[in-house]
N, C-alpha and C positions, 0 to 999 in steps of 0.2 A: 463576267464576260464583261468588254468593253461597249458605250455606250454607241448607236446608232446615230446618223443625222435626224433620224425625225424626233430623237428623244433628247435634243439639246435643246434647253431650255433659253438660250439666244435667240434661236433660227422660229419668227413668226411663222405659225401656219395658220389655215384657213380651218377654222372651226363647227363651219356649213355640219350639221348631220342631214344627211343623204338619206330620207326613209327608205326605200326604194330599197338601198343598197346593206342599211342597216350597219352605218359607219359615216363618220367625221371625211369634212372632201381633206385635209390635213394637206391643200395643193401650198406650195411655199413662194410661187413667187409674183410681186406684184401687190404685197401684201398691204393692207391699208387698216388702220383702226375705225370701226366703228359700233354703234352703241349694245351693238347683240355682240360686238369682240372681234377681231380678225378677219376679215374677209378679201378674199381673190375674187379679181374681176366677174368672175362668171356667178361669186352668190352673194354680190351687195345687195343691198334691199334694195335700188332703183332697177338691177340685175332682176331679181325675182321678179317684179314686180312687170315687168314688161316696160321697163320704161330706159329713156338714156339717161345718162349720169349728169348730175348737175353739173353743169361748170364754173369754174373759182367765181365770184364777180367782185364789183368795187368794196365791198362788205356795207360797212352799213354808212346812212344818211352824215351829210357836214354836220347837219346842226342835230344828231344825236343825241351825243351827251350835253351840247348846249341850251339846252329845252328847260326854261323856268318851271322849278318846282312851283309847287304851292309855298312850300315851308319856306323856301327865300327870299316872295314874297309875299311874306306873312314877316318876318325876321325888320324889314326894310319900314313897312308901316310900323310898327313896333317900335320902330327905334326913332320914325318921325315923333310919335306919339311920346316919348319919352324926350327928344329933345324938347318940346313943346311943351311941356310942362304935363298935360295931360295925364299923364303916368305917371306915376310912385316910383320910383328907383331907388338907388344907393348914388350916391355921388359918382362916383369913378364912374359909375355906366351913365349918370347924364351928360359927363362930359365929354363921353366919348362919343354918344347918341348924337353929340351936338357938332361933335367936330366929324360927323361922318357925312350929317345934314349937312354940313358949312364948306366940307371936301363935296359933295353932289352937287353942289348948287355953283361953285368955282367953274366946274366944270360945263355949265350949261351959258353961263356966259358969253 
């Protein structure tokens, strides 16, 4: 026997379980992926809660990925301590730290 349209693995279908009817929805129209699986517009998480669908927005704020972390802040202070000689280091690290600190002081002029 040939495979039916509902058995096609390339065609997504709604996997919402309709408990009263003891079956899956299996609708194939306007399917979107959710954490709970592919859902039709009637069975999206928002629709099941009786809420409107969230509208697409601008995304993350502009500075979301540019927020300085405490780790990078400690590296700056560490480079300053190495460059000043307050912290011992290898000669290569000392020269690199001095160049980094000197470079930053030139930018502030």
